[in-house]
N, C-alpha and C positions, 0 to 999 in steps of 0.2 A: 785662393792658397788650399792647396790640399791637405787633407788632415791625415795624420798616419794613421795606417791601419793597426786597431787594439781588438782585444778579446770583450768588446763592449755586450752586455745582455741587453737587447731591445724588449724582450717579451713583455714589457709591462707598458710599453709605449703602443703596441698591440689593440686594435678594436676587436679583440677575442668576442666571441659569443659569449655570453652571459645570461644564465636563465635557472630558476630553480627547477623546472620542469624535468622529471626523473627520467633517464631511459628506461627503468624496468618500471612498469605501469603498476603493479600490485594491484590488479583489477578486483580480484576476490577480496581482497581486505579493504577497498577504499570504494568501491561502487556503493555498499549500503550507505556509506555518507552522503554521497550525492542523492539519493533517494530521500532521505529524511530532509535533505535541506530544500529539494524540489516541494516536498509535502509543506515543508513551514513556510515558504514563501508565497504557495498556490500559485505555482506555474499555471496549472490547466484553467484555473477560475481568472486569473490575470488574462489569459489568452482571450476569455470569454468576453471580457471588457473592450476588446478593441472594436471600433464603431465601425459601421458603413461596408464591412466585407461581406461578401455573397456565402453562402451556406454549405458547407460540404459535410454529408452524412454518411459514413460506414455504419451498418447497423450489423452489429456483433451477432453472428450465429453460436445458439447458447450451447457450451461445451455441457457433459453431464456431469452432475456433481456426486460424485461416488469414488473418488480415489486421485492417488497423486498424479501429476501431469506426466505425460511420455515426450518424447522429443517430437512428435507429429503438433501437439497442442503449442510447444514452442515455435514450430516454424511457422502455422498459423497465426499466432498472437503477433510474432515479430511482423509478419509480412501487414499486417493490420498495422500497428504501429507505425511502421515505415509511409505506408499508406496517408495515414493522419497527419503526421510531422510533416511529411514533405507537401501535402495541400495547405497546412497552416502556414508555412512557410512563403509558398508563392500567393498568400494573400487571400486565403478563404477563410472562414470560422470553421475549423474541421472539428466536428464533435465526434465522441467517442463514449458510448455509454455501453460497458461491459454487461454481459449478463450470464444467466445460468438456465438450463434445463431442469426442472427439479422434479418432476413427477414420473410414474411410471415406473415397468417392471424390475430395472435393476435396482433400483432403491426396494422395492417392495420385497425383492428376490433377497437381499441381504438381511431386511427384517425377517424374514421367513426363517433363513437359514440360523438365524439368533435365536429362534425361538424351539425348532428343531434340536439344536444344543442343548435347549433348556427342557426339552421333552414336553414342550408347549404346543398346544393344538392352534394353530392361527383362527380357526374358524369358530372357535370358543373366545376368540377375544371380540371386545366391541370396536366395531368397526371406525368410531371417531378415535380411538384411542389407539388403534394401531396407523392410522393415519398420523395422528401425532406423533408417533414413534418414527416414521418415516420422514415426517419434516423435520425433527432433529436431526437426523442422520443425514440429511442434505443440507443445514444449515451449517454441520460439521463442517463438511468437506467445501463447503463453499469458503468457508474462513482459511482453509488449509491451501486452495487453489488461489485465492486473491493474492496471497502473501507470494506465493509462488510464480504469479504471474506477473506483479508488481516488480519482483527480482529481475526479471527480464528487460526492466526498464520500460513497461508497459505505460503509456498515459492513457490516463480517461477518467472517469467519474468512479473511483472507487469505493467512494465514501457513499454512494448513491446509484449502484447497480440495480438493474433489472433480475426478476426473478419470476418465472412462469407460478410460482406457489405465493406470491404475493396475494393480498387479498383483491384488491383493483385489479391484478392480471386475471386472475381465477375469475373474476365477476364479467372480464370483456372475454376472455376464451369462451365462457358460456354465453355471453351477448352474439359474440362473430357464429356459434352452433346455431343460435336462435334465427339467424339468418337465413340458414337454411332449411331451418323446420317450417318459416313461414314462406318462404319462396317457393316450397313444394319440391325442393331436390334431393330432401332426406325422405328416403324410405327403408322400410326392414326387408329384406328378401333375405334366400337361401342360395349359396353357391359357395363352391369350395374355396378355401381361404388357407393359406400357410399358420397350420396350428401346430402348436408346442403343446406336447402331450404331458411333457414335465413341467412346464408353467400354466399348463391349462388356459392358454389364450392364443386368441388370431396374432400373427406377426405382419409387419409390412415387409413388403420385397426390401428395404433396407435394414431390417433388422435381422437379416438371415445371412449366413456367409457358406460358401460351399466349401468341403472337405470330401475327400476319398474315404468309401466304407466300404467293406465286404457285405455281399448278399448272395441270395439263389437266385439265380434266371433258372426259368421254367419254359419247358414248349408244352403245348396245353392242346389237345383234339377237342374241337366242338364239332359235333356231330350234327350233320345237314340232317333235316327232320321234312324239310318242304320246301316248296317254292311258290312265292308270292306269282303276282299278277306279271306279265311280261312285260309293262308298262315301265321298267325300270326303276324311277327313285321314286321312293314314296313322300307324299305331302305331309306337312305336321300336321297329327292328329286324326288322319284319313284312314279309317279302318278297312284294310286290305286282306280278304278271305284269304287263308292258309289253304293250299293242297297240300296233303298227306303225301311222304314219300311214296308208298304205297302206289297211290292215283297219279301221281306225276308225271307227266311227259317233259323228256330233257328238251332244255330249249335248243338244244341241237343234237341233229342223228347222229353226230360222233360222240357224245357224250353217252357212254354204254346206260348207267343208271345212277340215279341219286342213290341208291341203296350205300351204304358204308361209305359213303364220303366223307370226309371230314376238313375244317379249316381250322390250319394249324397256327395257335398265336404265342407269342414270347414276350413275358413280362419279367422284368425285375423287382416286382410288388407282389408277390403271390397272395397276401393279405388282401388285396382289393379284389381277386376273383369272385368272392362270395358276392360282390356287389355289383358284379358284372349284368348287363344291361343290352349290349349291342356289339359288333364288330366292326371295326374302320377298315377300308382298304384305300389304297392310293388308285384313282382314276387313271393316272399316267403311268403306273406302274406296270412292269410285263410280268404275268402270270402263268403259272403252268400247274397242269396235274400230273402228278407221280403218283405211281404203282408201286407198292412193296412185291420184292418177287423172290428176297432172301431176307437172312436176318440170323445173326450170331446168338449164342445161347444166352447172353446177359442183355435182352433187348426188349423195351417196353411195347416196339412196334409189333404189327403183326402182319404175315404173308397175305397179302390181297388186300389191306388197307390203301385209300387212294386217298394223298394229301393235296390240299389247294396250297401253294408255296410259291412268293414270289420269286421269278427264274435265279435274280441276281443272288438270293439268300439260299435257296436250295441245297446247295452243296454244303454248306456249313450247318443249316438246321439238321438234315438228314446225316451229316455226321455228327452231329450231338447226339442224336438216337442211335450211335456206333455202327450205321450202315454205312458198308462200303458202295462205291458208285456202281458196283457189279450187282447190288442188292435192291436195286431200282431203277424204273425208267420212266422217263416223261411220255406220258398218254398225247398230250396235245396243250396249246394256247387255251386260256381262259379269258373271256373278254368281260371288262369292265360289267357292260348289261346282264350279263350271265351271275356274275358275283352278286350284284344287285337285286338280284332275284329271288336269291335262297335264305333261308332262315334254318338256324340251327338249334339246338337243345343246350341248356345249362350243362358243364359236364358233371354238375350235382343233382341233374335231375332225374329224378326215380330213384335216388338213393334210400336205401333203408334206415328207416330213422330221421329222414328230412322233414316228414310231414307236411310235403307238398312244397317247403319254402323257395325250392327253385324250379318249379313246374311252370313256366314261363317259357316263350319263345324268345331267341337271340335274332334279331336281323342283322345284315349287312347293309351297311351305309358307305357312301364315298367320304373319304374325308381328306383335304388339302394338306393336313399335317403330317401324314402318314409318309415315310419316305422307307426306302429299300437300304438304306445304311447298316443297319443290325436289326436281328430279330428275324422274320418272317415276312414280312410286309404286310401283317394284318394286326392289328392293333386292339386288343383286350379294351371295351369300354365301360368304365365307370363313373358315371356322371356325377357323382358324390364327391369323385377323388381327382378331379383333374380339370384345367382350364378347358383343354379341348374338347374332354368328353362330355364337360357339362354344356359348351355350345353345343354340341352334337345331339344330347340329349334336349336340350330346347327346342332346338330345330325340327326335331322328329316325335316330339311328346313324350320322351322314356321317363320312366317313373324315379325318382331321387328314392335312395336307399337311407336308413338312418341305424345301420348296424351299429356304427363305433361312437363311442361315447367320448367324453372330455379326455379322459385318462388315457385313451386309444384302446379301451378294451372293446371286445364285441359285447354287445347287450346280453343281459345275461339271459334272454327266452331263444336265442338263436341256436338251432341243431349245431352240435358239433364243436363247435367253437367257442362257445359262451365262456365269457371273462378271460379269454385268453388276449393278453397285451401285445399291440406293436412294437411300444417304447415302454420300458420300464420306469420308476420313478426314477432311478440314478443314473436314467438317459441310456441302457445299454438295451439292446435287441430283445423284446420280449418272444414270447410262445408263438405269435399269432401265426407268423410265416411257417413255421415247423408244422403246425396244427393243420395247417390248409393242404400243403403240400403231402403230409401223410395221408389226408383223407383222401386226396387224388388218386395216390397211390394204390388204396385200397379198394378204390371203386374202378381201378384200371383206366382213370383219364390222366394218366403223366407221359410224356413220351421220351422227355430227357430233362436232367437238371444240372447245373453247373454254377459253382462257385465264382463268382467274379467280382472286380472292384469298381464302384461307380462312383460320379461325384454327386454328391447329394447336399440338400439344402438342412444348414443346422444353425439353432439358435445361436446367435453371436453371445449371448450371455451365458447359458447353462451350457453349450457347445454339444447340447443334444440333437441328436435328428430331429427333424421337423416333417410332417406328413400333409398332403392335401385333404382338409375334411371338411365336408359341408356342414355348416353353421347357421343358425339363423345370424345373422349381422343386420349393422345398420349401414347406409351405403348414401353416397351424394353422387347423385346421376348428374355424369359431366356432360352428357347429350342431352340435357332435358332444356327446353328453351325458357328462358326466364323473363318474366315480364315484370323487370325489378327497376325498370327506367335508367340500368347502368348498361347498355346495349351498344355503347360506342364502339368497340371493338369485338363486337359477335354477341348473337342470343345465348349462345351457351358456354359452359365453363371451359368445356376444350376449343370452341373456337375463341374464346377471349386470349388463351393461356398461348395458342399458336400465332394468333395476330401480334400478341405482345414479345414472344419470343423473335420474331421476324421484325417488327416494326420499332419495339419501345425500348430494348435492350440492346446495349452494346456488352459484345462478350469477348474475355480474355483468357485465355486464345479463343481464337473465332471458332474452332472446334468445339467448345462447349454449347456452341447454339444447336449445331447438328444432334448432338446427343441428347439434349434434353427435347428438340422438337420429336426427334423419332420416339423418344419413349411418350410423350404426351399423345402424338397421334395414335399410338397404338394400344394405349392401356387403358384396363377397364374401369369400372366404377369405383370409387375410393371407399374403401372400407373403414369407416369411422369408428366403430367399437372395439372395446377389448373387454375382457372378462375380469377384470382386476379390481381392487381399491382404492390404488393410491393415483390420483388423477381428476381431472375435472368432470364429473359425470355428465351424460348425455341429457340434457335436463329436458324433458319431455314427459307426457304422460300419453297412454294409449287405452284406447276404450275397451273394459272387457266385454268379450263375445263377439268380437268384431275382428274381419279378417285385415291383413296388410293392404290388400287392395281397397277396400270400403273408404269413401272419402271421408268419414268422420272418424277413422280408426287413430289417428294422431290429433290431442289436442293443440288447437292453434288459437291462443288466445293471448294478444297483447297485454292484458292485466296480469295475468297469471306470469306472464315471462316479466314482467315490473317488479312484481313481489319477489320472483327468484334473486333477479340481479340486484335488488336493494341490500337482502338479505348475505347475498355473498360479498356485497362491498363490505359490509361490519364484520361479519364473521369468517369468510372465506367459504370453500366450496363444500367442508364439513356441514354446514347448514341442511345441505340434501340429504344428509344420514342421520340427523337427530331426530329422536323422536317427535311424532305429529308433523313431520315435514310434508306429509302430503297433503293434508288438510288445511295447514298452514298456508302452502302456496296456492291450493286450488280455491280456497275463500269459500264465501258462501254463494259463489257464483256455479259451481261444479258438485256434485254428489260424490264425495271421496271413495264410497264405497265401487262407483261405476267405472273407476281408472285404475289401470296398475301403475304404478311408478318404475321408470326406467333407473337400472342401476349400473348398468355397462358406463365404463368410462370411456373418454376419448382417447383415440389414438394419440401418442404422445406427438407425433408428428402434426396434427391440427393446434395441439399447445405451440409448439415451436414456429408452426405457418401461421399462426395469429399475432405472433411478438410485434408484426408492425403495427397493428392497431392500439397496443397499448404501450408501445415504445416512441414510435414515429409521430403516430397522431396524437396520443395524450399528453406525452411529456413535454414542457415547455423547452428541454433543450433536445426536443427530437427532431423533424423535419417539417418546415413550412407548409408543404403541399401533403403529409404524412406518405413521401415514397424517397426509398433509401437513393443517394448516388451510387451506393456500391453494395454489393453483397460479396463476402470473399470466404469462402471454404473449400476443402479438398475437393477434388473429383468424382470422389464418392456422392458428393452430396447434389449432383444431377437425378439420383434416384432418391435424395433425400430432402434436406431443407430446401435446395432452389426450387425443387418438384412443388413440395406439401406447400411452401410459399406460395407458389405459384397459384396451385388450385385454389388454395384458401380465400387467397386475393381476388383471383377471378371470379368467386364466388360471392363474395361481399361487396368490394367496390368496383369491380369490373374490368381489372387489368392487373399486371404485375406489379407488386410492391416495390420493386428497383427499377433502377433506369441502366445499372452495369452491373454484370457478375464477373468476378474473376476467381478463376478454379487454379490449385496447387496439387502437383502428386504428392506422392506419399514418400514418407522417408526407408531407405533401405541402410543396410551396412556396407563396408567398404565393398566387398565384393559383389553387390548387387544384388542380395539376400533379403527375403523377410525378415524383420528383426523378429526374435522370438526367446523369450526368457528362457524356456526349456532349452534353445540353444547356446544361450549365454551371449548373443551378439546384439541387445539393446545399448544403447546409448542415454541414458536419463540426463535432463537437463542441468539438473542439482550438480551432478558430478562434473560436468563441462563447467558450471560455474565456477565451482569449488575448484578445481583445477586452474584455468585460464580466465574467468571472468565472463558476465553475460554478455560483453561486447564482442568478443570472440565467437560468441555462437550467433549474436547479432550477425558479423561480418561473414560468416558461413552460408546465412541465408541470403546474403545481397551478393556474394559471390558465385552462387548455384542459380542456375535456371529451373525456377520452380513451376514452369510448364511442364516438366516431366518429373520422374521420379527422383529424388535427390539422395545421394550417397553421404554418410558420416561415419568416421570412426576415427581412432586415434593417429593414424598417418594422415589422414585428411585434415584432422585437426591441427597435427603440427603446421601444416603448408599455410592452413588458414594463418596462425599465430605467427608464421614468418612475415605474411604478407602486412599484419599487423604492426609488426615491430619497424618494418621499413617505413611503412607511413607513418609512425610514430618520430621515426629519426628525421622526417621531412618538417613535420610540427615543431619539433624540438628545435631544429635548426632557423625557422622561422622565427620563433620567440627568444632564441638566443641574440638571432640579429636585430631584431627591433629594440630590445631593449629600453633606451632611453628615448626613441624617435618621439617627436611631439610634431603639431600643427605647422610649424614653422619650418619643421624640414622637409616639407612635403614640397613636389616640383609638379608644375602643370605637365601633363603627358606630351605636349605640341614640344616642350623645351628637353626631352628626354633624351638621350641615346637611342639609336634602333634598335638595340639589343633590347630594351626595355620595353620599348612600343612593341616589338615582336611578343613581348610576355602579355603585353595588355591585348592585343588582338588574339592571341590563344586565349586568354579569359573570356573575350567576346565570343568566342566559337563555342567555348565549354558552357556559358551561360546558356546557350542555345540547348546544347547537348541535356544538360541537367533539367532543365522547364521541362523539354518534351519529353526527356526519359522518364521522370517522375509523373507527367502528365497521364503517359502511357502505363505507370507501373513496372518500367521497365528497370527495377533496381539493380539488375547485375551489368545492363549499359552503363548505367550512370556510374557505378562503381568504377568498372574497368576504365572509363575514360578518365575518372578521377585520378585511380591508380596511377595509370600508365603517365598521365602528364606529373604526378607530382614525384615518381620514380625516374620516370627516362627524361621528360622535357625540364623539370626543375632540378631534382638531385645529382642527375648524371651530367647533365648539360649549363643550364643556368647559375644554380649554387656554385657548382665547380667553378665556371668562368668568373665569377662574382665575388667567388671568397676573397681573392687577392686586393680586390677595390674595397669592398666591406672591412677586411682586415688591418690593410695598410695603407690605403688613401688617409689624407687628412678630410677637412670639410670641403671636398670637392662635389661639383655638379653631377658626377658620376655617381659618387656614392651614396650622394641624397636622393637621385634618381631611382637607386638601387634599394634604398630604402623604404621609398614611397612605393614602388612596386611589391616589396615584401609586404608592406601593409595592407594592400590591397588583395594581394595572395592570403593574408590571413584572413581578412573579412570573410572572402567568398569559401576557402577552403573549409573553415569551421563551420560555416551555415549548411554550405552545399553535404557534408558529411554528417550533419547533427542527425538527421533522421534514422541514419544508420548505427554511427558511432553515439550513441546518445550521451553515454559517460564521459568518454573519452574526451569528444570536443566541448562538453563544458568543463571539464578540467582545462583543456587549451586555453578558451575562451576567458577564465577569471585567470591566469595567469597575465591577460593583458588587459582585462576589465575587472577587477576586484571588488566587490561591493557587496552587501547582504542582500540586495533586492536582485542583484545581476545574473542572467542567465543565457547562453546563446538560444536556450529553445523558448525565448521570447523576441528573439529575431526575427525579420523575414531575409529572403535571398536578396542579397545588394542588387539594385539598378544596375546593369552595365551600360554606358554610354555608347550610343552607336558610332560615335567618332574614334573608338579601338579599334572597330573591324577595317583591316587594313588588307586586304587580298595580295595588292602589288609587293607589299613589303612581305607578306608571309612566302609569296612565291622567292624573292630574291633571296628569302634565308633558308629557304629549303636548298637552294642552289650552295649556299656556302656552307651549312651543315653536312651537305654530300661531300664537300669537299673537305672539311673537318675530319670524316669519319677514316678519309683517306689518309691523312695525318696521324691522329691517334692510333690507326691501327699499324702505320708504318714503326711509331715511335715503341708501340707493345712488343713490336719483335726486337728491337733494340734492349726495350728492358728485360725481355726473355733471355736473353743473348747475354744478359749482363754488362753489357757495353755501357747503359747508364744504369743508374738507380733511380730516376725520376726526371720527369719530362721537361723540366727547367733546366736540365743538362744539354739541350737539345737547341738547335739553331737551324731546323731544315729547311731545303729548297723546296719548293712546289711548283712542278712545273704543269702548265695549264696549254693544251693545244687549242680550246676553244677560247679566242681572244677575248669575247664578250664577257664570258664566264671570267676569265683570267682578271679583267677590268673590274669587275664585281669583287672578289676578292679581295685586289688589292687596295680598294677603298674603304675596307674596313681592317680592324687592328688585329690580323689573323693571329700573330702570338699571342695575343690575351687572349683569344677566343681558344687555341689549342693549349694554352698554358705551357709556352714555351718561353726561353729567356727572348728570343728574336726567331723570326721566321722571313723569308724571302719569297714572294711570288714572280713567277718568270711564265711570261705567254710564249708558247712554243709546244712541239711533241716533247713528249718526256723522253730522257735518255734512255739506253737499252737496259743498264742496270737500277732504273728507279724502280722503288715499289709501288705496284698497281694492286687495287682491291678489284672492284666490279668494273671500272671504267677504263680503259686502256688509254682514254685521253688525260687522265690525271695520274702524274707520277710524285713520288716524293724521294727526294736524295738526303740522307742523313749526314748532319753537321753539327759537330760538338760545338757547345755555345762558347764564343769567345769573351774572357774578361776575368774577372772575379766575382765570388758569391756574395750577394748584398746580406749581411749579418742579421736584417730585417725580415724582407721579403722572399729573401735565398734566391732571387733571381740573378744569374750570372751574365755581367754586362761590363762592356771596358770602362765604365766612370766610376765603377766602385772604387771606394778609398781616395776621390779626388773631391770632397765636399767638407763642409764644416764639419758635419759629423761621421766620427770613426767608421770605415768598414760598411757604409752605405752607399745605395744609388742615388740619384738625384730627385726622382720621385719620395722617395723616403726620408732624404734630406730635408726635403722642402715640408712634409709632413711634422718632421721634428721640430719645426718651425726656428 
């Protein structure tokens, strides 16, 4: 019997989603609560209790303890956290020990600034007291940074971090240094180093940055005074008699005379000219002899002068002297053999008041480093102030000069320039350049000068320029054969490093391999010493009166070393500076008066390079074999931590301390510009957290390609927040639809409808993508796959289709199957996304798994049955979805034209030319899939007026649904109103019972 149609409200009979999970996340307010909860239940330590899991150790590159975090810190630590969490959830025992770099100049500089502000002289402060102030400064910032890192959701041993200033760490750093001392690779030498006049210490390449600055370029003539023998190139140390100009016979009869002949050099560092010892030319560069035939009034060149200049640069150089092309002529070619035979006088030779300081000969030598890109093709060579200059000096036995003091001033007894500084204490240019130029003008030895802008090295701490300066330093010889029993990968540090790079380390991205390999391949010996106070000292003694080349110059006594290490373990490195330290460590075995104690400190890169020993090797939660599975830092660390760790470990354990290296790019603003406080385009992590929450920052990292530079800014963050909201919607639907589902509601996959089995197939595919992606540290790939699945396959397809069954079906097999699939989706999506969205997935997890000790971060990724994979089914449903896209597009046109308001008002006819495809589509409930009240499939060519999309063989003809609208499910069906319950269809009548 048919019931009469009435206005009955069936809303309460529907299985509508029910959940307390809010749409508005409120992350900034709620995230600290989850952090406190994880600490309370001890998530990290509970993970360590899981037995039988292979270890995975990501060794933390220590940030520096001297300021608030910037966005680069956040990027780095979030990437590390995603690595650790994903490895843990894939079945590893993934350990993470955060650490801090605590020694070095930046902290020392801050304390000195405080002293200067109080008018206090640092040199008058007891060194141990000064070091204690540095220690307290570092401790304060460690506490600040620790809380900032934790706020990002970073897991790890925050209550037990490693610090390079811990007593045990200082002991191990000294012990690692002693390996170099004892195996003979440590030596004291003298060569140009990057020197900061402001900070009065040597700097590593990783401690400098390059900025533009203005300087004076000068063109200076070196007068030829004679010719050496015609054999060409002089051997090292060989004494070759000089033939004076007056007696010299030209090498070539076309060379009229050596009288008045000048070699023109060009330099952007006039202050180095008093240190000149040679001139270099390029053996493959074309040179010419140019004679001056005319000159303007304002010109330092003289008619009749003959200049040697590279042909490619002659016009520019002579133009700088204010000479027009009509004022000079090219006389002839000049061969390399002719240049190699020449000897010049220093420009200041014979100057009144010079007291013979520059009365020496300046020979010409070939140099592969000379180019004809700028200047004159002749490079003035000062062995004390440049790497290439030093190598030329060493090759040809040139004398080192010691004219420049630590503060960049000329020595007090040098003529003309005494006390003039290159760089002032405030980092501004001193008077040295001007003094040298003025003297050259005075003695008539300047041809031209020009103000130019160059890119030059600056200290990244003081921001002041640095200079190349020869200073006695301590070096590690990287090409010395080591007889230490650790030569499996080579006998020298360099060989071991290059072998490690090629054979022992996986590089992500692969370009990192090439970068570090080329750096190690070409690098000089490692400068270990710094002339500062806050750090681990070079714990060694030198014999008074001995020379560095003497075999007994360095004291190598295991008993002395043991006493030092014992003291450092108990007292820290301060023990080296306490009164009586020398006698205490030398003991009764050596006469303290016969030895000098070295007070230089180790390069802080040696500190951080040694961390593998006191973290990976010495800690019980380190690494079983003392080798890290992964080092992860910014790409600048190829010349920094990756580099120094490689060299240090190759010297002590014979190989790289890591099996894998991952590098990420730098952070830029939205326009791709470098961030700068002065420009105002910086993005502070705390500001993002305060506005959006840490999960949005983490999602920004996951969505980005970290192998290149990453952009961030307000608009980008808005986009990230939108992606987050869409994903949160997906999770909210899952939670609401699962509600009261129990084990009794679950359906075996074999009994599920095809649509549900297709979802399981997609989960099987994703399981492989997720595991491979996380294993390859491809977080962008993992997130994009999951996000697309959640928003396209689920929200826009599966959920959209199954809402009707979930809301309106009674206890049907279809609804039970759908809820089973939803539960399987929940388990996988929450765990798969947990390494990225640590707070949100915890919130989602606790909605279904409440409990005092529950956490998604205690779970592993669920195993996915192989039986879920069904390629044939996937192929079939790809075809079905292809047809569905045409239908939904056709209905959208009707909706746009306001023919219908909702797809349930339609009953389209689908015409398919491919009979096999038509049969496939007919076999499924296409009306259900297209969310229409009914749908007819017909095999055959679509009629002319049918809607088509991208396949002309699929057409859709619109028809309005026939019947009445069901008051419960809203489908328009002919049987509505013909059942026991008023105004409903047969399916809803059955559900109402």
